[in-house]
C-alpha positions in Angstrom: 10.2 -37.9 -53.5 11.2 -34.3 -53.2 8.1 -33.5 -51.2 8.8 -36.4 -48.8 12.4 -35.2 -48.3 11.2 -31.7 -47.6 8.7 -33.0 -45.1 11.3 -35.0 -43.3 13.6 -32.0 -43.3 10.9 -29.9 -41.7 10.2 -32.5 -39.1 13.9 -32.6 -38.1 14.0 -28.8 -37.9 10.9 -28.7 -35.7 12.2 -31.4 -33.5 15.5 -29.6 -33.1 13.7 -26.3 -32.3 11.6 -28.1 -29.7 14.7 -29.6 -28.1 16.3 -26.2 -28.0 13.2 -24.6 -26.5 13.1 -27.4 -23.9 16.7 -26.8 -23.0 16.2 -23.1 -22.6 13.1 -23.6 -20.5 14.9 -26.1 -18.3 17.8 -23.7 -17.8 15.4 -20.9 -16.9 13.6 -23.1 -14.5 16.9 -24.1 -12.8 17.8 -20.4 -12.5 14.4 -19.7 -10.9 14.9 -22.6 -8.5 18.3 -21.3 -7.5 16.9 -17.8 -6.9 14.0 -19.2 -4.9 16.4 -21.4 -3.0 18.6 -18.5 -2.1 15.6 -16.4 -1.1 14.3 -19.2 1.1 17.7 -19.6 2.7 17.8 -15.8 3.3 14.3 -15.9 4.8 15.4 -18.7 7.2 18.6 -16.8 8.2 16.7 -13.5 8.6 14.0 -15.2 10.7 16.6 -15.6 13.5 17.9 -12.1 13.0 14.4 -10.8 13.0 13.5 -12.4 16.3 16.8 -11.1 17.8 15.7 -7.6 16.7 12.3 -8.2 18.2 13.8 -9.3 21.5 15.7 -6.1 21.6 12.6 -4.0 20.8 10.6 -6.0 23.3 13.1 -5.3 26.0 13.5 -1.6 25.3 9.9 -0.7 24.3 7.3 -3.3 25.2 6.2 -4.4 28.7 7.2 -8.0 29.4 4.5 -10.6 29.9 3.3 -14.1 29.0 1.4 -12.9 26.0 -1.9 -13.9 24.4 -2.7 -17.1 22.5 -2.9 -16.7 18.8 -5.1 -18.2 16.1 -2.1 -20.2 15.0 -1.4 -21.4 18.5 1.7 -19.4 19.0 2.3 -17.0 21.9 2.7 -13.3 21.3 5.7 -11.7 22.9 3.8 -8.5 23.2 1.2 -7.1 25.6 -2.0 -5.5 24.1 -1.0 -1.9 23.9 0.3 0.4 21.2 4.1 0.4 21.1 4.4 3.3 18.7 3.2 6.7 20.0 3.5 9.3 17.2 4.3 12.8 18.3 1.8 14.4 15.9 2.2 17.8 17.4 5.9 18.1 16.5 6.6 21.0 14.2 8.2 20.2 10.9 10.8 22.3 9.2 9.4 22.4 5.7 12.2 24.5 4.4 14.6 21.7 5.2 12.3 19.2 3.7 12.0 21.4 0.6 15.8 21.3 0.2 16.0 17.6 0.9 17.1 14.7 -1.3 16.9 10.9 -1.4 18.5 9.8 1.8 18.1 6.1 1.6 17.5 3.5 -1.1 15.9 0.1 -0.6 16.9 -2.4 -3.4 15.3 -5.8 -3.8 12.5 -5.6 -6.3 13.2 -6.1 -10.0 10.1 -4.3 -11.3 7.6 -1.6 -10.4 6.9 -1.2 -6.7 3.1 -0.8 -6.6 2.5 -0.6 -2.9 4.3 0.0 0.4 2.9 -0.1 4.0 4.3 0.6 7.4 4.0 -1.5 10.6 3.2 1.0 13.4 3.8 -1.5 16.2 7.0 -2.9 17.8 8.7 0.5 17.6 8.0 1.1 13.9 11.0 -0.9 12.6 9.4 -2.6 9.6 7.6 -1.9 6.3 6.5 -4.1 3.5 6.2 -3.8 -0.3 4.5 -5.4 -3.3 5.7 -5.4 -6.9 5.0 -6.3 -10.5 7.8 -8.9 -10.0 5.3 -11.0 -8.0 7.2 -10.6 -4.7 6.0 -9.5 -1.3 9.0 -8.2 0.8 9.4 -7.2 4.4 12.1 -4.7 5.2 14.0 -3.3 8.1 13.2 0.4 8.0 16.5 1.7 9.4 19.1 -0.8 8.2 17.5 -0.9 4.7 17.9 -4.7 4.8 15.2 -6.9 3.2 14.2 -9.4 5.9 11.7 -11.7 4.1 10.7 -12.4 0.5 7.4 -14.2 -0.2 6.7 -15.7 -3.7 3.3 -17.3 -3.3 1.5 -15.2 -5.9 1.5 -16.2 -9.6 1.2 -12.7 -11.0 1.8 -9.0 -10.1 1.3 -7.9 -6.5 -0.7 -4.7 -6.6 -1.3 -3.9 -2.9 0.1 -4.8 0.5 -1.1 -4.0 4.0 -0.1 -5.1 7.6 -3.0 -6.6 9.5 -4.1 -4.5 12.4 -6.6 -7.1 13.4 -4.1 -9.8 14.3 -2.4 -7.2 16.6 -5.6 -5.8 18.1 -7.2 -9.2 18.7 -4.2 -11.4 19.4 -1.3 -9.0 20.2 0.5 -10.4 17.2 1.8 -7.7 14.8 3.6 -9.9 12.2 0.8 -10.7 9.8 0.5 -8.9 6.4 -1.9 -9.2 3.5 -1.3 -8.9 -0.2 -3.5 -8.5 -3.3 -2.5 -9.8 -6.7 -3.4 -9.9 -10.3 -3.8 -13.7 -9.9 -7.2 -12.9 -8.3 -6.2 -13.9 -4.8 -5.6 -12.2 -1.5 -2.9 -13.9 0.7 -2.0 -13.6 4.3 1.6 -14.1 5.5 3.0 -14.6 9.0 6.5 -13.1 8.6 7.3 -13.9 12.2 7.1 -17.6 11.3 8.0 -17.1 7.6 4.9 -18.8 6.2 1.7 -18.3 4.2 -1.3 -18.8 6.5 -4.4 -18.1 4.4 -5.6 -17.3 0.9 -8.9 -15.7 0.0 -10.7 -16.6 -3.3 -13.7 -14.8 -4.5 -12.8 -12.3 -7.2 -13.0 -13.3 -10.9 -10.1 -11.1 -12.0 -7.0 -9.4 -10.5 -7.3 -7.7 -7.1 -6.1 -4.1 -7.4 -6.5 -2.8 -3.9 -7.2 -3.8 -0.3 -7.9 -1.9 2.9 -8.6 -2.9 6.6 -11.5 -1.4 8.4 -10.8 1.4 10.9 -13.5 -0.1 13.2 -13.8 -3.3 15.1 -10.0 -3.5 15.4 -9.5 -4.0 11.7 -11.6 -7.1 11.6 -13.0 -6.4 8.1 -11.1 -6.2 4.8 -12.3 -4.5 1.7 -10.9 -5.4 -1.8 -11.3 -3.9 -5.2 -10.9 -5.9 -8.4 -10.7 -5.8 -12.2 -13.9 -7.9 -12.2 -15.7 -4.5 -11.5 -16.6 -5.4 -8.0 -15.7 -4.6 -4.4 -15.8 -7.3 -1.8 -16.1 -7.1 2.0 -14.5 -9.9 4.1 -14.5 -11.0 7.7 -10.9 -11.7 8.6 -11.8 -13.6 11.8 -13.6 -16.3 9.8 -12.0 -15.6 6.4 -15.5 -15.4 4.8 -17.0 -13.0 2.2 -19.8 -10.8 3.6 -20.9 -8.8 0.6 -20.1 -7.9 -3.0 -20.6 -4.2 -4.1 -21.6 -3.9 -7.7 -22.1 -0.7 -9.7 -18.9 0.2 -11.5 -19.0 -0.4 -15.3 -15.3 -1.2 -15.6 -12.4 -2.4 -13.4 -12.0 -1.0 -9.8 -8.5 0.4 -9.4 -8.6 1.7 -5.8 -10.7 1.5 -2.6 -10.5 3.2 0.8 -12.4 3.1 4.1 -13.4 6.4 5.6 -11.3 7.1 8.7 -14.1 8.4 10.9 -17.8 8.1 11.2 -20.0 10.4 9.2 -21.9 12.8 11.5 -25.1 12.3 9.5 -25.1 8.5 9.9 -23.5 8.0 13.3 -26.9 7.8 15.2 -28.2 4.8 13.2 -28.4 1.4 14.8 -25.6 -1.0 13.8 -27.1 -4.0 12.0 -24.4 -6.2 10.6 -20.7 -5.5 11.3 -20.6 -2.5 13.6 -19.6 -0.1 10.8 -22.5 2.3 11.1 -21.5 5.7 9.8 -18.5 4.5 7.9 -18.2 4.5 4.1 -16.1 3.0 1.4 -15.0 5.0 -1.7 -13.8 3.4 -4.9 -12.1 4.7 -8.1 -12.5 3.0 -11.4 -11.4 2.7 -15.1 -15.0 4.0 -15.8 -13.6 7.4 -14.7 -16.0 7.6 -11.7 -15.6 7.6 -7.9 -18.4 5.9 -5.9 -19.1 6.1 -2.2 -20.8 3.1 -0.4 -22.4 2.7 3.0 -20.5 0.0 4.9 -23.5 -1.0 7.1 -26.3 -1.1 4.5 -24.1 -2.0 1.5 -25.9 0.7 -0.5 -24.4 3.2 -2.9 -24.5 6.7 -1.6 -22.7 9.1 -4.1 -21.2 8.9 -7.5 -18.7 11.6 -8.6 -18.0 12.4 -12.3 -15.4 14.7 -13.5 -12.2 12.8 -14.3 -11.7 12.1 -18.0 -9.7 8.9 -17.5 -9.0 6.1 -15.1 -9.2 7.0 -11.4 -6.1 5.4 -10.0 -6.0 6.6 -6.4 -8.6 7.9 -3.9 -8.0 9.0 -0.3 -10.4 10.3 2.4 -9.2 13.4 4.4 -8.0 12.0 7.7 -10.0 14.9 9.4 -13.4 16.5 9.0 -15.1 13.1 9.6 -13.8 12.0 6.2 -16.2 14.2 4.3 -13.6 15.3 1.7 -12.1 13.0 -0.9 -8.9 13.4 -2.9 -8.3 11.6 -6.2 -5.6 11.1 -8.8 -6.3 10.1 -12.4 -4.6 9.2 -15.6 -6.1 12.4 -17.0 -3.1 14.0 -15.3 -5.2 15.8 -12.6 -5.7 15.7 -8.9 -9.2 16.5 -7.7 -10.9 17.2 -4.4 -14.5 16.4 -3.7 -17.1 17.3 -1.0 -19.2 14.2 -0.1 -21.8 16.3 1.7 -22.6 18.6 -1.2 -21.7 15.9 -3.7 -19.6 18.4 -5.6 -16.1 18.9 -7.0 -14.0 21.4 -4.9 -10.7 21.8 -6.8 -8.9 20.6 -9.9 -5.1 20.6 -9.5 -3.2 20.7 -12.7 0.5 20.4 -13.3 1.5 16.8 -13.9 2.6 15.9 -17.4 1.4 12.3 -17.3 -0.7 9.8 -15.3 -1.2 10.5 -11.6 -0.6 7.2 -10.0 -1.0 8.0 -6.3 -2.2 10.7 -3.9 -1.7 11.1 -0.1 -2.7 13.6 2.5 0.6 14.9 3.9 1.2 15.6 7.6 2.0 19.2 6.8 -0.2 22.2 7.5 0.1 25.5 5.7 -0.8 28.5 7.8 -1.8 32.0 6.9 1.7 33.2 7.6 3.1 30.7 5.0 4.5 28.7 7.9 4.2 24.9 7.2 4.3 22.5 10.1 2.9 19.2 11.4 -0.1 19.7 13.6 -3.0 17.8 15.2 -5.9 19.8 13.8 -5.9 18.7 10.2 -4.0 18.9 7.0 -4.4 21.1 4.0 -1.4 19.9 1.9 -1.7 16.9 -0.3 0.9 15.0 -2.2 0.8 13.3 -5.6 3.1 11.0 -7.5 3.1 10.6 -11.3 4.4 8.7 -14.3 6.1 12.0 -15.2 8.7 11.2 -12.5 7.6 14.0 -10.2 6.1 14.3 -6.7 4.1 17.5 -6.1 2.8 19.1 -3.0 -0.4 21.2 -3.2 -2.2 23.7 -0.9 -5.8 22.6 -1.2 -7.1 26.0 0.0 -6.0 27.8 -3.1 -4.9 25.0 -5.5 -1.4 26.3 -5.3 1.6 24.0 -6.0 4.0 24.4 -3.1 6.8 22.0 -4.1 7.8 19.8 -7.0 10.4 17.1 -6.5 11.5 16.2 -10.0 15.0 14.6 -9.7 13.6 11.2 -10.5 14.3 10.7 -14.2 16.0 7.4 -13.5 12.9 5.9 -11.7 10.4 5.6 -14.6 7.5 7.0 -12.6 6.3 7.3 -9.0 3.7 4.6 -8.1 3.1 4.8 -4.4 3.7 7.2 -1.5 3.9 6.9 2.3 4.6 9.5 5.0 6.3 8.1 8.1 7.1 9.8 11.4 10.8 10.4 11.8 11.4 8.5 15.1 15.1 7.9 14.8 18.0 9.1 12.6 17.9 7.4 9.2 21.2 7.2 7.3 22.3 6.1 3.9 24.6 7.1 1.0 26.5 9.4 3.4 23.4 11.4 4.0 21.3 11.6 7.2 18.0 13.0 8.5 17.2 13.9 12.1 14.0 14.6 14.0 14.0 18.1 12.7 12.0 17.0 9.7 9.2 15.4 11.7 8.2 13.2 8.8 9.9 11.4 5.9 8.4 10.6 2.5 8.9 7.1 1.1 8.0 6.3 -2.5 8.0 3.3 -4.8 9.4 3.7 -8.4 9.0 2.0 -11.7 12.4 0.5 -11.6 11.9 -1.4 -8.4 13.5 0.9 -6.0 12.0 2.3 -2.8 13.4 5.7 -1.8 13.3 7.7 1.4 13.2 11.5 0.9 14.0 14.1 3.4 
């Protein structure tokens, strides 16, 4: 009898706990629905504000016309020409930049901001971000206002990119692409506030995406935790090839910006990418370089002692130099032609999460400015909450920005041209800087530094 009583008692306790759990889950679901409902309402309201802004931009910057028919059937309000002309020759006062501070904060994400990208069309008024909170957001660059929030992914968003192809092919600049840990790549039309396509093909999370610098950005490359790299045709949304070779997860990928001199004379066979390459960094500690046209591996670099989290081609020298950041706390430079390591830059106290070639040039007279001939200063962001600038000629650290203890690490970097005055928190920046650094932090904030 005692056993029966105890069993009945346990049954009641289990039943009560299940009820409590169900109540908690119901409440949590209601809260999520309220949040999503508010975001959806905000998206709808901002859609009208967005097109009001675009009408102003169109009137003041773009030439008027009837536009071009889009894949979606809409009409583009823009003619086929570049609306944002960067003045790359403007000199930059690096001393002012060195003494700068956070001049604007963009709040909206609730977790680590993994990726940010800039829309270089329609006057350069917009940028997007992806986060571990599963959200893709589109922002007004100058007002700091979040315009749209997309929640179609079911896991972390690792990378976001605006689509150059939809602008180049259809004069429509309002399509962005996002890669997620849910193994999908999604396309969003933020002009119409809707998801327009999803790519399936990877067997694990997608860590990185990049549009091709040739054929108007028609091709998309994606790296995944399934150890592969995929090449996609965005016009038909089909998979063209799977690159295999890494022994562990692929953390980052990048298209070369220019054709290699050694390969540019070959006949184009498949996608018109003759002479272009893709580089990839992996948890297997290696960097690999692949031929876009033949799909064959070209080079493998070994040297890092931990995960390679970020790789970038030099935007000059035909992309023959690579820069990489690793969880081994180092930044390294590599020469593709000689297949050798050039420099090892040490100074970070923790994982290097991101690297970028800066727009600054360091001259022999120690003058640092923005120029058109190349760049010899790279920038790196780390889990140690610092951003560091390095002179690649002598491995010298030029600047350390370390007032970021509150941010729990730096995860992504982006240099933007300073076209207009940016204000915030009673601070301002003018065209004297030439460029502003934007970065994403571990606590969900996006900061502008200058």
